[in-house]
Kinemage of the C-alpha trace (Angstrom):
@kinemage 1
@onewidth
@group {chain A} dominant
@subgroup {mainchain}
@vectorlist {calphas} color= white
{ca met a 1} P 15.334 14.041 -11.339
{ca ser a 2} L 17.357 10.884 -10.960
{ca leu a 3} L 15.882 7.593 -12.153
{ca ile a 4} L 16.957 3.965 -11.948
{ca thr a 5} L 15.126 1.815 -14.512
{ca asp a 6} L 15.224 -1.954 -14.799
{ca ala a 7} L 16.130 -2.645 -18.434
{ca tyr a 8} L 14.276 -5.982 -18.519
{ca ser a 9} L 10.877 -4.736 -17.342
{ca arg a 10} L 11.183 -0.962 -17.931
{ca lys a 11} L 10.058 -0.498 -14.308
{ca ile a 12} L 11.387 2.592 -12.558
{ca val a 13} L 12.810 1.024 -9.394
{ca gly a 14} L 14.419 4.107 -7.869
{ca phe a 15} L 13.921 7.850 -8.163
{ca phe a 16} L 14.785 11.068 -6.386
{ca leu a 17} L 14.151 14.717 -7.158
{ca ser a 18} L 16.819 17.083 -5.927
{ca ala a 19} L 17.079 20.825 -6.097
{ca asp a 20} L 20.442 20.559 -7.872
{ca leu a 21} L 22.547 18.131 -9.901
{ca ala a 22} L 24.721 16.992 -6.998
{ca ala a 23} L 25.547 13.296 -6.882
{ca ile a 24} L 23.512 12.785 -3.715
{ca gly a 25} L 20.271 12.752 -5.754
{ca cys a 26} L 21.532 9.879 -7.897
{ca ile a 27} L 22.799 8.076 -4.815
{ca arg a 28} L 19.349 8.350 -3.177
{ca ala a 29} L 17.671 6.940 -6.302
{ca leu a 30} L 20.168 4.068 -6.380
{ca glu a 31} L 19.630 3.389 -2.670
{ca met a 32} L 15.863 3.212 -3.265
{ca ala a 33} L 16.379 0.742 -6.101
{ca leu a 34} L 18.722 -1.414 -4.045
{ca ala a 35} L 16.367 -1.426 -1.043
{ca thr a 36} L 13.601 -3.032 -3.119
{ca trp a 37} L 15.767 -5.315 -5.269
{ca leu a 38} L 14.946 -8.878 -4.243
{ca gln a 39} L 17.062 -10.738 -6.768
{ca gln a 40} L 20.756 -11.007 -6.132
{ca asp a 41} L 21.667 -11.697 -9.738
{ca tyr a 42} L 24.577 -10.122 -11.516
{ca leu a 43} L 23.671 -6.502 -12.185
{ca ile a 44} L 25.030 -4.006 -14.677
{ca his a 45} L 24.460 -0.285 -14.114
{ca his a 46} L 24.433 1.623 -17.406
{ca ser a 47} L 24.514 5.409 -17.560
{ca asp a 48} L 25.865 8.335 -19.478
{ca arg a 49} L 29.113 9.945 -18.353
{ca gly a 50} L 27.471 12.594 -16.181
{ca leu a 51} L 29.546 13.834 -13.275
{ca gln a 52} L 27.028 12.387 -10.819
{ca tyr a 53} L 27.513 8.848 -12.124
{ca cys a 54} L 31.301 9.224 -12.182
{ca ser a 55} L 31.409 10.622 -8.657
{ca gln a 56} L 33.365 8.801 -5.999
{ca gly a 57} L 30.297 8.228 -3.796
{ca tyr a 58} L 28.136 6.821 -6.582
{ca ser a 59} L 30.761 4.512 -8.060
{ca lys a 60} L 31.777 3.376 -4.553
{ca leu a 61} L 28.191 2.318 -3.781
{ca leu a 62} L 27.960 0.369 -7.054
{ca lys a 63} L 31.261 -1.390 -6.351
{ca glu a 64} L 30.274 -2.204 -2.746
{ca lys a 65} L 27.140 -3.906 -4.043
{ca gly a 66} L 29.074 -5.846 -6.713
{ca ile a 67} L 27.342 -4.037 -9.569
{ca ala a 68} L 29.257 -3.772 -12.841
{ca ile a 69} L 29.575 -0.253 -14.246
{ca ser a 70} L 28.846 0.485 -17.909
{ca met a 71} L 28.959 3.973 -19.375
{ca thr a 72} L 28.304 5.404 -22.800
{ca gln a 73} L 31.332 6.171 -24.918
{ca ser a 74} L 30.037 9.542 -26.064
{ca gly a 75} L 27.142 11.910 -25.580
{ca asp a 76} L 25.090 10.089 -28.222
{ca pro a 77} L 21.516 9.630 -26.860
{ca leu a 78} L 21.217 6.396 -28.858
{ca glu a 79} L 23.812 4.864 -26.538
{ca asn a 80} L 21.410 5.326 -23.626
{ca ala a 81} L 18.108 5.040 -25.471
{ca leu a 82} L 16.251 3.378 -22.599
{ca ala a 83} L 16.901 6.316 -20.270
{ca glu a 84} L 16.010 8.795 -22.998
{ca arg a 85} L 12.720 6.989 -23.676
{ca val a 86} L 11.690 6.767 -20.014
{ca asn a 87} L 12.515 10.440 -19.450
{ca gly a 88} L 10.553 11.380 -22.565
{ca ile a 89} L 7.457 9.465 -21.481
{ca leu a 90} L 7.493 11.079 -18.051
{ca lys a 91} L 8.123 14.601 -19.332
{ca glu a 92} L 5.847 14.509 -22.382
{ca glu a 93} L 2.956 12.359 -21.160
{ca leu a 94} L 2.775 12.471 -17.387
{ca leu a 95} L 4.334 15.653 -16.008
{ca glu a 96} L 3.661 19.365 -16.327
{ca lys a 97} L 6.404 21.708 -17.528
{ca val a 98} L 6.471 23.757 -14.297
{ca tyr a 99} L 5.249 23.277 -10.730
{ca pro a 100} L 4.567 26.088 -8.250
{ca thr a 101} L 6.631 24.493 -5.459
{ca phe a 102} L 9.346 21.887 -5.079
{ca gln a 103} L 7.033 19.795 -2.875
{ca glu a 104} L 4.330 19.791 -5.578
{ca ala a 105} L 6.927 18.663 -8.111
{ca gln a 106} L 8.025 15.826 -5.800
{ca leu a 107} L 4.435 14.640 -5.368
{ca ala a 108} L 3.705 14.892 -9.099
{ca ile a 109} L 6.817 12.868 -9.943
{ca ala a 110} L 5.895 10.122 -7.473
{ca met a 111} L 2.388 9.965 -8.950
{ca ala a 112} L 3.695 9.968 -12.544
{ca ile a 113} L 6.094 7.127 -11.775
{ca ser a 114} L 3.295 5.131 -10.176
{ca ile a 115} L 1.137 5.611 -13.299
{ca tyr a 116} L 4.104 4.736 -15.541
{ca asn a 117} L 4.895 1.562 -13.565
{ca his a 118} L 1.352 0.326 -12.885
{ca gln a 119} L -0.872 1.554 -15.723
{ca arg a 120} L 1.098 2.259 -18.902
{ca pro a 121} L 1.689 -0.802 -21.123
{ca his a 122} L 4.849 -0.849 -23.236
{ca leu a 123} L 5.493 -2.236 -26.696
{ca ser a 124} L 8.980 -3.223 -25.567
{ca val a 125} L 7.687 -5.638 -22.898
{ca asp a 126} L 4.898 -7.524 -24.685
{ca met a 127} L 2.299 -4.800 -23.991
{ca leu a 128} L 2.577 -5.388 -20.251
{ca thr a 129} L 2.940 -2.669 -17.656
{ca pro a 130} L 6.420 -2.462 -16.134
{ca val a 131} L 5.109 -3.934 -12.861
{ca glu a 132} L 3.613 -6.911 -14.718
{ca ala a 133} L 6.798 -7.418 -16.730
{ca his a 134} L 8.918 -7.113 -13.584
{ca ser a 135} L 7.163 -10.139 -12.089
{ca arg a 136} L 7.945 -12.297 -15.147
{ca glu a 137} L 10.967 -14.348 -16.082
{ca gly a 138} L 12.324 -15.277 -19.477
{ca asp a 139} L 12.077 -13.452 -22.759
{ca leu a 140} L 9.402 -10.830 -23.297
{ca lys a 141} L 8.169 -10.322 -26.842
{ca arg a 142} L 9.104 -6.929 -28.179
{ca his a 143} L 6.584 -5.331 -30.523
{ca trp a 144} L 8.964 -2.859 -32.124
{ca lys a 145} L 11.930 -2.928 -34.431
{ca asn a 146} L 15.323 -1.568 -33.449
{ca tyr a 147} L 15.920 0.780 -36.383
{ca tyr a 148} L 19.271 1.930 -35.035
{ca thr a 149} L 20.745 -1.596 -35.147
{ca ala a 150} L 19.080 -2.408 -38.477
{ca asn a 151} L 20.455 0.755 -40.116
{ca arg a 152} L 23.926 0.176 -38.676
{ca glu a 153} L 23.953 -3.426 -39.982
{ca lys a 154} L 22.701 -2.241 -43.373
{ca gln a 155} L 25.466 0.375 -43.587
{ca ala a 156} L 28.103 -2.171 -42.576
{ca ser a 157} L 26.995 -4.586 -45.318
{ca met a 158} L 27.260 -1.828 -47.936
{ca his a 159} L 30.963 -1.237 -47.230
């Protein structure tokens, strides 16, 4: 499953389920996100260093649209925590482990993403749903503490 998530609102703006890990699945998810993106602001696409995201077709599409490319430096999940969190919510809260057919999996994913976007409030966006947060502008109050940054700053001050 390929997902494109807006970091500001946590809204999943593009998704595609493919039968394999070929880059075309990621490209389809990106195309869905771009088709619905109304703002023409400066965008940054952040991902891990998966082969799909490094592929010629994927990076070409990002460059054609003027989207800056950011990739993690290593395989550390903390470097792409937003993606890890969204995937975890979908897999642990909204999806089954196995589906009898590919078509049933596609339908279940579309329904799970709709529930995630429209019904599930998030601490990271002022207890709004992603759709509500997506319609806002300005800072959103975050109701959680970034322990990774706090621990890193604490360790740096001890040296």
